[in-house]
N, CA, C and O atoms as CSV, one atom per row, in Angstrom:
chain,resi,resn,atom,element,x,y,z
A,1,MET,N,N,120.637,79.257,115.738
A,1,MET,CA,C,120.106,78.040,116.443
A,1,MET,C,C,121.139,77.889,117.268
A,1,MET,O,O,122.223,78.303,116.857
A,2,ARG,N,N,121.100,77.519,118.073
A,2,ARG,CA,C,122.468,76.870,119.066
A,2,ARG,C,C,122.826,75.512,118.863
A,2,ARG,O,O,124.029,75.262,118.786
A,3,HIS,N,N,122.084,74.679,118.773
A,3,HIS,CA,C,122.716,73.058,118.316
A,3,HIS,C,C,122.791,73.282,116.735
A,3,HIS,O,O,122.013,73.644,115.852
A,4,PRO,N,N,124.243,72.846,116.840
A,4,PRO,CA,C,124.393,72.298,115.486
A,4,PRO,C,C,123.630,71.433,114.466
A,4,PRO,O,O,123.509,71.732,113.278
A,5,LEU,N,N,123.263,70.630,114.892
A,5,LEU,CA,C,122.375,69.782,114.596
A,5,LEU,C,C,121.306,70.232,113.555
A,5,LEU,O,O,121.286,70.047,112.338
A,6,LEU,N,N,120.170,71.058,114.601
A,6,LEU,CA,C,119.381,72.059,113.794
A,6,LEU,C,C,119.775,72.488,112.444
A,6,LEU,O,O,118.979,72.372,111.513
A,7,TRP,N,N,121.173,73.069,112.246
A,7,TRP,CA,C,121.416,73.453,111.078
A,7,TRP,C,C,121.543,72.327,110.049
A,7,TRP,O,O,121.680,72.600,108.857
A,8,LEU,N,N,121.505,71.231,110.433
A,8,LEU,CA,C,122.267,69.862,109.710
A,8,LEU,C,C,121.059,69.510,108.992
A,8,LEU,O,O,121.145,68.961,107.893
A,9,ILE,N,N,119.970,69.773,109.508
A,9,ILE,CA,C,118.463,69.104,109.203
A,9,ILE,C,C,117.351,70.413,108.508
A,9,ILE,O,O,116.183,70.304,108.134
A,10,ALA,N,N,118.158,71.487,108.526
A,10,ALA,CA,C,117.423,73.055,108.237
A,10,ALA,C,C,117.193,72.769,106.785
A,10,ALA,O,O,116.065,72.539,106.352
A,11,GLY,N,N,118.585,72.788,105.811
A,11,GLY,CA,C,118.106,72.728,104.596
A,11,GLY,C,C,117.322,72.031,104.218
A,11,GLY,O,O,116.268,72.466,103.756
A,12,PHE,N,N,117.521,71.090,104.277
A,12,PHE,CA,C,116.315,69.821,103.750
A,12,PHE,C,C,115.091,70.015,104.628
A,12,PHE,O,O,114.371,69.019,104.551
A,13,GLY,N,N,114.706,70.752,105.266
A,13,GLY,CA,C,113.554,70.900,106.060
A,13,GLY,C,C,112.970,71.744,105.632
A,13,GLY,O,O,111.774,71.724,105.922
A,14,LEU,N,N,113.416,72.808,104.819
A,14,LEU,CA,C,112.886,73.703,103.800
A,14,LEU,C,C,112.726,73.292,102.709
A,14,LEU,O,O,111.982,73.863,101.911
A,15,TRP,N,N,113.446,72.117,102.406
A,15,TRP,CA,C,112.836,71.384,100.938
A,15,TRP,C,C,111.494,70.656,101.120
A,15,TRP,O,O,110.678,70.389,100.238
A,16,SER,N,N,111.413,70.341,102.655
A,16,SER,CA,C,110.221,69.651,102.472
A,16,SER,C,C,108.809,70.963,102.798
A,16,SER,O,O,107.664,70.696,102.435
A,17,VAL,N,N,109.078,72.076,103.380
A,17,VAL,CA,C,108.235,72.452,103.536
A,17,VAL,C,C,107.662,73.353,102.153
A,17,VAL,O,O,106.502,73.713,101.954
A,18,ALA,N,N,109.043,73.622,101.154
A,18,ALA,CA,C,108.209,73.981,99.890
A,18,ALA,C,C,107.877,72.951,99.095
A,18,ALA,O,O,107.117,73.230,98.168
A,19,PHE,N,N,108.333,71.537,99.226
A,19,PHE,CA,C,107.605,70.495,98.524
A,19,PHE,C,C,105.941,70.713,98.735
A,19,PHE,O,O,105.013,70.618,97.932
A,20,PHE,N,N,105.975,70.997,99.960
A,20,PHE,CA,C,104.071,70.913,100.402
A,20,PHE,C,C,102.905,72.163,100.527
A,20,PHE,O,O,101.709,72.242,100.809
A,21,VAL,N,N,104.145,73.194,100.094
A,21,VAL,CA,C,103.684,74.380,99.733
A,21,VAL,C,C,103.113,74.383,98.363
A,21,VAL,O,O,101.950,74.492,97.972
A,22,LEU,N,N,104.574,74.188,97.552
A,22,LEU,CA,C,104.076,73.903,96.070
A,22,LEU,C,C,102.925,73.079,95.706
A,22,LEU,O,O,101.856,73.517,95.281
A,23,TYR,N,N,103.193,71.975,95.884
A,23,TYR,CA,C,101.961,70.649,95.697
A,23,TYR,C,C,101.041,71.010,96.250
A,23,TYR,O,O,100.041,70.513,95.733
A,24,ALA,N,N,100.662,72.041,97.585
A,24,ALA,CA,C,99.155,72.142,97.923
A,24,ALA,C,C,98.765,73.116,97.300
A,24,ALA,O,O,97.580,73.092,96.968
A,25,THR,N,N,99.716,74.495,96.856
A,25,THR,CA,C,99.250,75.362,95.870
A,25,THR,C,C,98.559,75.024,94.646
A,25,THR,O,O,97.506,75.556,94.295
A,26,GLN,N,N,99.271,73.986,93.906
A,26,GLN,CA,C,99.280,73.237,92.606
A,26,GLN,C,C,97.410,72.384,92.831
A,26,GLN,O,O,96.461,72.286,92.054
A,27,ALA,N,N,97.542,72.110,93.706
A,27,ALA,CA,C,95.951,71.156,93.716
A,27,ALA,C,C,94.955,71.874,94.147
A,27,ALA,O,O,93.783,71.737,93.796
A,28,THR,N,N,95.425,72.749,95.002
A,28,THR,CA,C,94.089,73.581,95.199
A,28,THR,C,C,93.785,74.347,94.064
A,28,THR,O,O,92.622,74.748,94.121
A,29,GLY,N,N,94.399,74.715,93.025
A,29,GLY,CA,C,94.204,75.569,92.418
A,29,GLY,C,C,93.892,74.717,90.864
A,29,GLY,O,O,93.373,75.164,89.842
A,30,CYS,N,N,94.342,73.567,91.107
A,30,CYS,CA,C,93.212,72.024,90.065
A,30,CYS,C,C,91.900,71.861,90.656
A,30,CYS,O,O,90.953,71.637,89.902
A,31,HIS,N,N,91.758,71.925,91.641
A,31,HIS,CA,C,90.564,71.777,92.297
A,31,HIS,C,C,89.565,72.658,91.985
A,31,HIS,O,O,88.450,72.408,91.528
A,32,LEU,N,N,90.254,74.136,92.384
A,32,LEU,CA,C,89.126,75.037,92.162
A,32,LEU,C,C,88.852,75.852,91.042
A,32,LEU,O,O,88.158,76.868,91.012
A,33,SER,N,N,89.607,75.179,89.920
A,33,SER,CA,C,89.813,75.931,88.685
A,33,SER,C,C,89.450,77.139,88.618
A,33,SER,O,O,88.964,77.540,87.561
A,34,GLU,N,N,89.582,77.939,89.630
A,34,GLU,CA,C,89.582,79.330,89.088
A,34,GLU,C,C,90.651,80.144,88.639
A,34,GLU,O,O,91.832,79.798,88.636
A,35,GLY,N,N,90.041,81.633,88.123
A,35,GLY,CA,C,91.471,81.693,87.199
A,35,GLY,C,C,91.977,81.502,86.114
A,35,GLY,O,O,91.307,80.662,85.514
A,36,SER,N,N,92.753,81.816,85.582
A,36,SER,CA,C,93.874,81.441,84.457
A,36,SER,C,C,94.765,80.575,84.813
A,36,SER,O,O,95.334,80.870,85.864
A,37,VAL,N,N,95.119,79.536,84.281
A,37,VAL,CA,C,96.276,78.655,84.463
A,37,VAL,C,C,97.914,79.994,84.949
A,37,VAL,O,O,98.769,80.047,85.833
A,38,SER,N,N,97.489,80.904,83.596
A,38,SER,CA,C,99.143,81.763,83.933
A,38,SER,C,C,98.627,82.200,85.744
A,38,SER,O,O,99.219,81.731,86.717
A,39,THR,N,N,97.816,82.858,85.815
A,39,THR,CA,C,98.106,83.237,87.602
A,39,THR,C,C,98.266,81.847,88.203
A,39,THR,O,O,99.476,81.844,88.429
A,40,TRP,N,N,97.911,80.934,88.513
A,40,TRP,CA,C,98.058,80.086,89.179
A,40,TRP,C,C,99.874,79.620,88.749
A,40,TRP,O,O,100.670,79.570,89.687
A,41,ARG,N,N,100.223,79.401,87.731
A,41,ARG,CA,C,101.686,79.867,87.206
A,41,ARG,C,C,102.323,80.436,87.903
A,41,ARG,O,O,102.935,80.059,88.903
A,42,ILE,N,N,102.218,81.646,87.321
A,42,ILE,CA,C,102.706,82.896,88.630
A,42,ILE,C,C,103.059,82.685,90.015
A,42,ILE,O,O,104.158,82.761,90.563
A,43,LEU,N,N,101.820,82.383,90.514
A,43,LEU,CA,C,102.026,82.332,91.872
A,43,LEU,C,C,102.808,80.911,92.201
A,43,LEU,O,O,103.053,80.903,93.408
A,44,LEU,N,N,103.301,79.672,91.541
A,44,LEU,CA,C,104.022,78.525,91.953
A,44,LEU,C,C,105.401,79.190,91.583
A,44,LEU,O,O,106.438,78.815,92.130
A,45,ILE,N,N,105.379,80.141,90.683
A,45,ILE,CA,C,107.129,80.600,90.269
A,45,ILE,C,C,107.425,81.480,91.463
A,45,ILE,O,O,108.555,81.518,91.949
A,46,ALA,N,N,106.421,82.183,91.934
A,46,ALA,CA,C,106.671,83.086,92.775
A,46,ALA,C,C,107.133,82.099,94.333
A,46,ALA,O,O,108.020,82.357,95.147
A,47,ILE,N,N,106.329,81.151,94.317
A,47,ILE,CA,C,106.909,79.972,95.276
A,47,ILE,C,C,107.879,79.817,95.291
A,47,ILE,O,O,108.655,80.287,96.123
A,48,PHE,N,N,108.177,79.052,94.303
A,48,PHE,CA,C,109.604,78.699,93.967
A,48,PHE,C,C,110.892,79.323,94.147
A,48,PHE,O,O,111.975,78.822,94.450
A,49,THR,N,N,110.426,81.006,93.800
A,49,THR,CA,C,111.321,81.641,93.819
A,49,THR,C,C,112.049,81.881,94.915
A,49,THR,O,O,113.278,81.841,94.971
A,50,ALA,N,N,110.799,82.303,96.394
A,50,ALA,CA,C,110.933,82.275,97.395
A,50,ALA,C,C,111.933,81.173,98.408
A,50,ALA,O,O,112.737,81.412,99.309
A,51,SER,N,N,111.405,79.765,97.722
A,51,SER,CA,C,112.056,78.840,98.504
A,51,SER,C,C,113.445,78.727,98.306
A,51,SER,O,O,114.209,78.247,99.143
A,52,VAL,N,N,113.982,79.432,96.537
A,52,VAL,CA,C,115.387,78.811,96.697
A,52,VAL,C,C,116.116,79.832,96.978
A,52,VAL,O,O,117.321,79.628,97.129
A,53,GLY,N,N,115.537,81.333,97.137
A,53,GLY,CA,C,116.091,82.753,97.935
A,53,GLY,C,C,116.340,82.351,99.748
A,53,GLY,O,O,117.300,82.629,100.467
A,54,ALA,N,N,115.169,81.668,100.045
A,54,ALA,CA,C,115.405,81.178,101.369
A,54,ALA,C,C,116.490,80.026,101.723
A,54,ALA,O,O,117.053,80.069,102.816
A,55,SER,N,N,116.755,79.086,100.875
A,55,SER,CA,C,117.349,78.230,100.795
A,55,SER,C,C,119.073,79.031,100.806
A,55,SER,O,O,119.896,79.057,101.722
A,56,VAL,N,N,119.134,79.481,99.727
A,56,VAL,CA,C,120.753,80.129,99.385
A,56,VAL,C,C,120.713,81.531,100.846
A,56,VAL,O,O,121.846,81.847,101.210
A,57,PHE,N,N,120.193,81.861,101.175
A,57,PHE,CA,C,119.965,82.641,102.338
A,57,PHE,C,C,120.403,81.907,103.673
A,57,PHE,O,O,121.230,82.366,104.461
A,58,LEU,N,N,119.757,80.746,103.813
A,58,LEU,CA,C,120.617,79.669,104.808
A,58,LEU,C,C,121.832,79.190,104.467
A,58,LEU,O,O,122.705,79.286,105.329
A,59,ALA,N,N,122.133,78.666,103.361
A,59,ALA,CA,C,123.763,78.216,102.976
A,59,ALA,C,C,124.804,79.562,103.286
A,59,ALA,O,O,125.990,79.446,103.594
A,60,LEU,N,N,123.950,81.063,103.104
A,60,LEU,CA,C,125.231,82.202,102.971
A,60,LEU,C,C,125.096,82.250,104.482
A,60,LEU,O,O,126.172,82.490,105.031
A,61,GLN,N,N,123.871,82.056,105.461
A,61,GLN,CA,C,124.103,82.448,107.054
A,61,GLN,C,C,125.363,81.395,107.682
A,61,GLN,O,O,126.317,81.795,108.349
A,62,LEU,N,N,125.089,79.882,107.266
A,62,LEU,CA,C,126.021,79.013,107.538
A,62,LEU,C,C,127.784,79.237,106.928
A,62,LEU,O,O,128.847,78.830,107.397
A,63,ARG,N,N,127.566,79.808,106.078
A,63,ARG,CA,C,129.152,79.976,105.372
A,63,ARG,C,C,129.159,81.177,106.379
A,63,ARG,O,O,129.594,80.849,107.483
A,64,ARG,N,N,128.818,82.365,106.276
A,64,ARG,CA,C,129.343,83.308,107.310
A,64,ARG,C,C,129.775,82.877,108.951
A,64,ARG,O,O,130.867,83.258,109.371
A,65,LYS,N,N,128.997,82.189,109.705
A,65,LYS,CA,C,129.563,81.284,110.816
A,65,LYS,C,C,130.283,80.704,111.006
A,65,LYS,O,O,130.325,79.624,110.417
A,66,PRO,N,N,131.214,81.027,111.867
A,66,PRO,CA,C,132.595,80.757,111.959
A,66,PRO,C,C,132.229,78.636,112.307
A,66,PRO,O,O,131.444,78.105,113.093
A,67,ARG,N,N,133.072,78.109,111.452
A,67,ARG,CA,C,133.127,76.612,111.210
A,67,ARG,C,C,133.950,76.333,112.743
A,67,ARG,O,O,135.103,76.463,113.155
A,68,ASP,N,N,132.526,75.838,113.346
A,68,ASP,CA,C,133.137,75.396,114.571
A,68,ASP,C,C,132.888,73.432,114.720
A,68,ASP,O,O,132.114,72.781,115.421
A,69,GLY,N,N,134.009,72.982,113.646
A,69,GLY,CA,C,133.968,71.748,113.523
A,69,GLY,C,C,133.482,70.998,112.700
A,69,GLY,O,O,133.005,71.720,111.824
A,70,PHE,N,N,133.284,69.739,112.409
A,70,PHE,CA,C,132.942,69.004,111.010
A,70,PHE,C,C,130.891,69.308,111.096
A,70,PHE,O,O,130.301,69.424,110.022
A,71,ILE,N,N,130.325,69.369,112.032
A,71,ILE,CA,C,129.149,69.407,111.804
A,71,ILE,C,C,128.658,70.785,111.142
A,71,ILE,O,O,127.610,71.070,110.563
A,72,ARG,N,N,129.460,71.307,111.351
A,72,ARG,CA,C,129.102,73.068,110.455
A,72,ARG,C,C,129.402,72.666,109.764
A,72,ARG,O,O,128.310,72.532,109.211
A,73,HIS,N,N,130.608,71.881,108.584
A,73,HIS,CA,C,130.749,71.971,107.849
A,73,HIS,C,C,129.743,71.174,106.578
A,73,HIS,O,O,129.310,71.485,105.468
A,74,VAL,N,N,129.681,69.921,107.540
A,74,VAL,CA,C,128.486,69.178,106.755
A,74,VAL,C,C,127.181,69.499,106.346
A,74,VAL,O,O,126.565,69.099,105.359
A,75,ALA,N,N,126.704,70.592,107.600
A,75,ALA,CA,C,125.401,71.193,107.592
A,75,ALA,C,C,125.746,72.471,106.148
A,75,ALA,O,O,124.855,72.702,105.331
A,76,PHE,N,N,126.608,72.906,106.091
A,76,PHE,CA,C,126.713,73.719,105.082
A,76,PHE,C,C,126.424,73.190,103.817
A,76,PHE,O,O,125.646,73.788,103.074
A,77,ARG,N,N,127.245,71.577,103.308
A,77,ARG,CA,C,127.124,71.069,102.833
A,77,ARG,C,C,125.670,70.484,101.931
A,77,ARG,O,O,125.416,70.442,100.727
A,78,ALA,N,N,125.030,70.143,102.958
A,78,ALA,CA,C,124.109,69.530,102.976
A,78,ALA,C,C,122.647,70.599,102.571
A,78,ALA,O,O,121.606,70.203,102.046
A,79,THR,N,N,123.029,72.268,103.076
A,79,THR,CA,C,121.963,72.899,102.998
A,79,THR,C,C,122.330,73.487,101.464
A,79,THR,O,O,121.536,74.333,101.052
A,80,LEU,N,N,123.409,73.145,100.605
A,80,LEU,CA,C,123.948,73.273,99.383
A,80,LEU,C,C,123.050,72.557,98.415
A,80,LEU,O,O,122.420,72.921,97.421
A,81,ALA,N,N,123.241,71.144,99.191
A,81,ALA,CA,C,122.650,70.208,98.543
A,81,ALA,C,C,120.849,70.175,98.227
A,81,ALA,O,O,120.289,69.859,97.177
A,82,ALA,N,N,120.255,70.598,99.480
A,82,ALA,CA,C,119.151,71.182,99.287
A,82,ALA,C,C,118.537,71.949,98.739
A,82,ALA,O,O,117.317,71.895,98.588
A,83,THR,N,N,119.673,73.268,98.126
A,83,THR,CA,C,119.459,74.022,97.210
A,83,THR,C,C,119.179,73.463,95.521
A,83,THR,O,O,118.427,73.751,94.590
A,84,VAL,N,N,120.085,72.673,95.755
A,84,VAL,CA,C,120.614,71.855,94.345
A,84,VAL,C,C,118.952,71.197,94.411
A,84,VAL,O,O,118.180,71.530,93.512
A,85,SER,N,N,118.602,70.518,95.210
A,85,SER,CA,C,117.422,69.815,95.109
A,85,SER,C,C,116.099,70.574,94.700
A,85,SER,O,O,115.391,70.213,93.760
A,86,ILE,N,N,115.850,71.624,95.478
A,86,ILE,CA,C,114.725,72.562,95.629
A,86,ILE,C,C,114.686,73.171,94.080
A,86,ILE,O,O,113.537,73.331,93.670
A,87,VAL,N,N,116.007,73.632,92.913
A,87,VAL,CA,C,115.832,73.943,91.844
A,87,VAL,C,C,115.568,72.653,91.089
A,87,VAL,O,O,114.687,72.893,90.263
A,88,LEU,N,N,116.006,71.220,91.013
A,88,LEU,CA,C,115.822,70.312,90.085
A,88,LEU,C,C,114.835,69.735,90.466
A,88,LEU,O,O,114.542,69.021,89.507
A,89,CYS,N,N,113.804,69.494,91.577
A,89,CYS,CA,C,112.767,69.160,91.900
A,89,CYS,C,C,111.571,69.696,91.349
A,89,CYS,O,O,110.595,69.159,90.825
A,90,PHE,N,N,111.898,70.979,91.607
A,90,PHE,CA,C,110.602,71.989,91.434
A,90,PHE,C,C,110.659,72.901,89.951
A,90,PHE,O,O,109.807,73.739,89.657
A,91,SER,N,N,111.513,72.649,89.335
A,91,SER,CA,C,111.478,73.459,88.384
A,91,SER,C,C,110.862,73.270,87.323
A,91,SER,O,O,110.946,74.196,86.516
A,92,GLY,N,N,109.985,71.984,86.886
A,92,GLY,CA,C,108.985,71.645,86.444
A,92,GLY,C,C,107.735,72.395,86.340
A,92,GLY,O,O,106.791,72.029,85.641
A,93,ILE,N,N,107.755,73.499,87.085
A,93,ILE,CA,C,106.407,74.414,87.170
A,93,ILE,C,C,106.514,75.473,86.326
A,93,ILE,O,O,105.801,76.476,86.321
A,94,PHE,N,N,108.021,75.050,85.152
A,94,PHE,CA,C,108.160,76.373,84.199
A,94,PHE,C,C,107.054,75.423,82.968
A,94,PHE,O,O,106.030,75.775,82.383
A,95,TRP,N,N,107.747,74.270,82.952
A,95,TRP,CA,C,107.080,74.051,82.002
A,95,TRP,C,C,105.840,72.878,81.699
A,95,TRP,O,O,105.290,72.695,80.613
A,96,LEU,N,N,105.544,72.069,83.120
A,96,LEU,CA,C,104.556,71.400,82.496
A,96,LEU,C,C,103.189,71.482,82.772
A,96,LEU,O,O,102.713,72.148,83.692
A,97,SER,N,N,102.645,70.899,82.084
A,97,SER,CA,C,101.396,71.227,82.562
A,97,SER,C,C,100.352,71.191,83.395
A,97,SER,O,O,100.528,70.063,83.856
A,98,PHE,N,N,99.597,71.511,83.815
A,98,PHE,CA,C,98.377,71.507,85.396
A,98,PHE,C,C,97.397,70.636,84.987
A,98,PHE,O,O,96.802,70.643,83.909
A,99,CYS,N,N,97.227,69.658,86.197
A,99,CYS,CA,C,95.603,69.290,86.461
A,99,CYS,C,C,95.519,68.178,85.096
A,99,CYS,O,O,94.389,67.923,84.680
A,100,ARG,N,N,96.204,67.804,84.704
A,100,ARG,CA,C,96.206,66.249,84.002
A,100,ARG,C,C,96.893,65.210,84.314
A,100,ARG,O,O,96.753,64.163,83.681
């Protein structure tokens, strides 16, 4: 990305995509009621893991780039905050019950 402001919103943009995909998958699984609950949980855990991995990858990319000033530093910190948010907000898929 050429513009530093895009780097600034990329972390929480990824968070919003993860939010949409996880909850759309969960709602679809509840609506269809097909397959076992463990199948849906495995799929949700795979999406969660991919989301965390993508967020960590984005943070590593920002860390490797030369710091072009304040915006790049803030973008790196915001991406770290987004990574923590993904872990805290979506970790409930490991123990919460579905479709209730």
